[in-house]
Steps between C-alpha positions, in 0.01 A plus 500: 500500500787740575655437157170581333479826696856595402421430133194725519708777660759468224230524233349814647837667562576475128178690422564782751637821352874548546507881487400673820545861597801590710276548803530876494189699577292596197434872480246643257683760291382859540403680181687818414219715359479845355212698354557713189194683379218250480730197490643280774840340446640201687873544448613162637230286336734239345686468829171429679394237243844338518494489882155339488621257229205587277451610140484883492203479260300294752569753777415789262172335402405455865585858599327645193184305571495588870559872432254495206746673269749423226866440566801476270845358569781735394835330553539431873209721605127512437251780480128509567242754383381686809646617829531229763662537843797280596290339773244373247764340279679349801172353627420353156845341478441343844167360375676364190767333716241337725295377205768403244833455683465368857418129536170462689626177662853575627490883466830514304564709187675217310221455246436513128186550294392231257210523258326173415222551250277776634627459857788674676687315775747614764761228540720517810860395448554473877218266606372376162144626551290585194223754555263654250485877479251734340663643186528876449 
């Protein structure tokens, strides 16, 4: 019976993800925003998307939809039609992180998004959980 248990443990250990985060605390990046006329710029947009390990277009689509405006990526920054305070953008990025980045099971940010047919899944590379999310 012990040999059978060891074999099962070996089988599951092969399926567990090898890459884990370094254990450092995950900090949601703060947006560096500026308002020029009737436009709001996020100057460190690519840096935020990279830190979250997400496609900048997915983050842009989410923010545009939540702010009910259009947004365009210009190099490493993005601009939105309309004046929005820093606090609003920061709050929306926190909502995005909770919905599309943090694993609902183990609460770690080591996840990736996978689209299967019409469905979008959040796959955790730390614990292996697969959770469906509501697409943007």
